[in-house]
C-alpha positions in Angstrom: -152.1 -115.4 -104.8 -152.7 -111.7 -104.0 -155.1 -109.7 -106.2 -153.3 -107.3 -108.5 -152.7 -103.8 -107.2 -152.6 -101.7 -110.3 -151.7 -98.1 -110.8 -151.6 -96.1 -114.0 -148.6 -93.9 -114.7 -148.6 -91.0 -117.2 -145.5 -90.0 -119.0 -145.4 -86.5 -120.6 -142.8 -86.3 -123.4 -142.6 -82.8 -124.6 -140.5 -80.3 -126.5 -139.5 -77.0 -124.8 -139.3 -73.5 -126.3 -137.5 -70.3 -125.2 -140.7 -69.1 -123.5 -141.3 -70.4 -119.9 -144.9 -69.4 -119.8 -145.6 -71.4 -123.1 -143.8 -74.4 -121.7 -145.7 -74.2 -118.4 -149.1 -74.0 -120.2 -148.1 -77.0 -122.5 -147.0 -79.0 -119.4 -150.3 -78.3 -117.7 -152.3 -79.2 -120.7 -150.5 -82.5 -121.3 -150.7 -83.4 -117.6 -154.5 -82.8 -117.8 -154.6 -85.1 -120.8 -152.8 -87.8 -118.9 -155.2 -87.5 -116.0 -158.2 -87.5 -118.3 -156.9 -90.8 -119.7 -156.8 -92.4 -116.3 -153.2 -91.7 -115.1 -152.9 -91.7 -111.3 -149.3 -90.5 -111.3 -148.0 -88.1 -114.0 -144.3 -87.3 -114.5 -142.8 -84.5 -116.7 -139.3 -84.2 -118.2 -136.3 -82.7 -116.5 -136.4 -78.9 -116.3 -139.4 -78.7 -118.6 -140.2 -75.0 -118.0 -137.2 -73.8 -120.1 -135.0 -75.0 -122.8 -132.0 -77.0 -121.5 -130.0 -74.0 -120.5 -127.0 -76.1 -119.3 -125.7 -76.2 -122.8 -123.7 -73.1 -121.9 -122.4 -71.4 -118.8 -124.3 -68.1 -118.4 -125.0 -66.3 -115.2 -128.2 -64.8 -116.5 -129.8 -68.3 -116.4 -129.8 -68.2 -112.6 -132.8 -65.8 -112.9 -134.8 -68.8 -114.1 -134.7 -70.5 -110.7 -137.5 -70.4 -108.1 -138.0 -71.7 -104.5 -139.6 -75.0 -103.7 -142.3 -74.8 -102.6 -143.0 -71.9 -104.9 -144.9 -70.7 -107.9 -144.6 -73.9 -110.0 -145.4 -76.3 -107.1 -148.4 -74.2 -106.2 -149.7 -74.3 -109.8 -149.2 -78.0 -110.1 -150.5 -78.7 -106.6 -153.8 -77.0 -107.7 -154.0 -79.3 -110.7 -153.1 -82.4 -108.6 -155.9 -81.5 -106.2 -158.4 -80.8 -108.9 -157.8 -84.1 -110.7 -156.7 -86.0 -107.6 -153.5 -87.3 -109.2 -149.9 -87.4 -108.1 -147.6 -85.2 -110.2 -143.8 -85.3 -110.4 -142.2 -82.1 -111.7 -138.5 -81.3 -112.2 -137.5 -77.7 -111.4 -134.5 -75.3 -111.1 -134.5 -74.7 -107.3 -133.3 -71.4 -105.8 -132.5 -72.4 -102.3 -130.6 -69.2 -101.3 -128.5 -66.6 -103.1 -125.7 -68.4 -104.8 -127.1 -71.9 -103.9 -129.1 -73.7 -106.5 -130.3 -77.3 -107.1 -131.8 -79.5 -109.8 -134.8 -80.7 -107.9 -138.0 -82.8 -108.3 -141.1 -82.0 -106.4 -143.9 -84.4 -105.7 -147.5 -83.2 -105.5 -149.7 -85.8 -103.8 -153.3 -85.3 -105.1 -155.6 -83.6 -102.7 -152.9 -83.6 -100.0 -150.7 -81.3 -101.9 -146.9 -80.9 -101.7 -145.3 -84.1 -100.4 -141.7 -83.1 -100.6 -138.7 -82.9 -102.9 -135.6 -84.7 -104.1 -132.4 -82.9 -105.0 -130.4 -84.5 -107.8 -127.4 -86.2 -106.3 -125.2 -86.8 -109.4 -124.3 -83.7 -111.3 -122.6 -84.1 -114.8 -120.1 -81.8 -116.4 -119.7 -82.7 -120.1 -119.8 -80.8 -123.4 -123.3 -79.1 -123.5 -124.2 -80.6 -120.1 -122.5 -78.0 -117.9 -124.6 -78.7 -114.8 -121.9 -78.3 -112.3 -121.9 -74.6 -113.1 -125.5 -74.3 -112.0 -126.3 -77.0 -109.5 -125.1 -77.9 -106.1 -125.2 -81.7 -105.5 -128.2 -82.8 -103.6 -128.0 -83.1 -99.8 -131.3 -84.8 -99.0 -130.1 -88.3 -99.8 -132.1 -90.8 -101.7 -135.8 -90.6 -100.9 -139.2 -92.2 -101.4 -142.6 -90.6 -101.2 -145.6 -92.5 -99.8 -148.4 -91.3 -102.0 -152.0 -92.3 -102.7 -150.8 -94.2 -105.7 -148.0 -96.1 -104.0 -144.5 -95.6 -102.7 -142.6 -93.7 -105.4 -138.9 -93.1 -105.7 -137.7 -90.1 -107.7 -134.2 -89.6 -109.2 -133.1 -87.3 -112.0 -131.4 -87.8 -115.3 -127.6 -88.4 -114.6 -128.7 -90.4 -111.5 -130.0 -93.0 -113.9 -126.5 -94.3 -114.7 -125.8 -95.2 -111.1 -126.9 -98.6 -109.7 -126.2 -97.4 -106.2 -128.9 -94.7 -106.5 -131.5 -97.1 -107.8 -130.6 -99.7 -105.2 -130.7 -97.3 -102.2 -134.0 -95.9 -103.4 -135.5 -99.3 -103.9 -134.3 -100.4 -100.5 -136.3 -97.6 -99.0 -139.4 -99.2 -100.4 -139.9 -97.6 -103.8 -142.2 -99.5 -106.0 -141.7 -97.3 -109.0 -138.5 -95.3 -109.8 -139.2 -92.1 -111.8 -136.4 -90.5 -113.8 -137.3 -87.0 -115.2 -134.7 -86.7 -118.0 -133.1 -84.4 -120.6 -130.8 -86.5 -122.7 -130.0 -86.4 -126.4 -127.4 -86.6 -129.1 -124.8 -84.2 -130.2 -125.8 -84.1 -133.9 -122.2 -84.4 -135.1 -121.9 -87.7 -133.1 -125.2 -89.2 -133.9 -124.3 -91.2 -137.0 -121.3 -92.9 -135.4 -122.4 -93.3 -131.8 -126.1 -92.5 -131.6 -127.6 -96.0 -131.6 -125.1 -97.2 -129.0 -125.6 -94.2 -126.8 -129.4 -94.6 -126.7 -129.1 -98.4 -126.2 -126.8 -97.8 -123.2 -129.2 -95.3 -121.6 -132.1 -97.7 -121.9 -130.2 -100.8 -120.9 -128.8 -99.2 -117.7 -132.3 -98.4 -116.5 -133.8 -101.7 -117.5 -131.1 -103.3 -115.4 -132.2 -101.1 -112.5 -135.7 -102.5 -112.8 -134.5 -106.1 -113.0 -131.9 -105.9 -110.3 -134.3 -104.3 -107.9 -137.5 -106.0 -108.9 -139.4 -102.8 -109.4 -140.8 -100.5 -112.2 -138.7 -97.8 -113.9 -140.3 -94.8 -115.6 -138.0 -92.6 -117.7 -139.5 -89.4 -119.0 -137.4 -87.5 -121.6 -137.9 -84.3 -123.6 -137.9 -84.3 -127.4 -136.8 -82.0 -130.2 -133.7 -80.0 -131.2 -132.5 -77.2 -129.0 -129.7 -74.9 -130.3 -126.8 -73.9 -128.1 -127.3 -70.3 -127.0 -125.4 -68.0 -129.4 -124.8 -70.8 -131.9 -123.8 -69.8 -135.4 -124.0 -73.3 -137.0 -127.5 -74.8 -137.6 -126.7 -78.1 -136.0 -124.9 -76.7 -132.9 -127.1 -77.9 -130.1 -128.7 -81.1 -128.7 -131.1 -83.4 -130.4 -133.1 -84.8 -127.5 -134.0 -88.4 -128.4 -137.4 -88.8 -126.7 -138.2 -92.5 -126.4 -139.5 -92.1 -122.8 -140.3 -95.6 -121.6 -141.5 -97.9 -118.8 -139.7 -101.0 -117.8 -141.2 -103.8 -115.6 -139.6 -105.7 -112.7 -138.3 -108.2 -115.2 -136.5 -105.5 -117.2 -138.8 -105.7 -120.2 -140.1 -102.6 -121.9 -143.8 -102.1 -121.4 -144.2 -98.9 -123.4 -142.0 -96.5 -125.3 -142.7 -93.1 -126.8 -141.5 -92.0 -130.3 -138.0 -90.6 -130.9 -139.1 -87.4 -132.6 -142.6 -86.5 -131.4 -144.4 -85.3 -128.3 -146.4 -87.9 -126.6 -148.5 -88.7 -123.6 -148.3 -92.4 -122.5 -150.6 -93.9 -119.8 -149.3 -97.3 -118.7 -150.9 -99.7 -116.2 -148.5 -101.2 -113.7 -149.4 -104.3 -111.7 -147.4 -103.8 -108.5 -148.0 -107.4 -107.4 -145.6 -108.5 -110.2 -142.9 -107.1 -107.9 -143.5 -110.0 -105.6 -143.4 -112.5 -108.4 -140.1 -111.0 -109.7 -138.4 -110.7 -106.4 -139.2 -114.3 -105.3 -138.2 -115.7 -108.7 -135.0 -113.7 -108.8 -134.3 -113.1 -105.1 -131.5 -110.6 -105.5 -132.5 -108.7 -102.4 -132.4 -111.9 -100.3 -129.0 -112.9 -101.5 -127.2 -109.6 -101.2 -123.9 -109.9 -99.1 -124.4 -106.7 -97.1 -121.5 -107.8 -94.9 -119.1 -107.5 -97.9 -120.0 -104.2 -99.5 -118.2 -101.7 -97.2 -115.7 -100.8 -100.0 -118.5 -99.3 -102.1 -118.0 -96.1 -100.1 -114.4 -95.8 -101.5 -113.7 -93.8 -104.7 -111.5 -96.7 -106.0 -110.0 -99.7 -104.4 -106.3 -99.1 -104.8 -104.0 -102.0 -104.3 -101.1 -100.2 -102.7 
């Protein structure tokens, strides 16, 4: 029996205001809190420096983007070095004029910037108009060998795709991090809210179980009005409830639905071996039979 190899992950669930400087300072403060409480890896929500601007299509929002590496990565790299922690941050990346991505950067303690992942799956739904802003990622699914372990990073809409989780896990990810911005349309919450949240959590718990690894989903919280809204409930109510799922799919920790929170959760990475030998899904995969997964749909004619 191997001795446990434990890491402690920090989840920063926060609300976001109209003021980027204010959001940045809050994010830094809460990241320090997680590190002070023993977190070795800290993850923040998707696009935490601003309100979720994808509720509308507005060219002025492109001014919010920045290069990666750039100012935010330098700021968090300094904190990562000072506290010797790994930090995962989600940013609006300006790659070139007219070319933007939804990107996560990984800062590896004293070693600094370790690389980035560009969101592969880009939604286009009411109040989630991300295709207006973001080019689909072109770096593929990635893992980051860090001082705390081998980490996989995916972003929000990616969390619905078993292919994304599988390909990242097959590259050796021990923990899948999902910086997230997801919530309810207030007018739908009464009829569909519970089912929507349950589906979100269930999909990611299934990724943890199917791949025998840990999943860490980090959401924002609070109500954010749609820009230019005239009705008080026109916007998104982010449902918080950031969580950690173990290799057996069970919830290890969950943040509140309506409050900011910092969770620090210990993960015994040796439990991956127990799970993967008890449920040997990777062993029994029929890799010779999966070629059709690269087709959009398997038509019969």
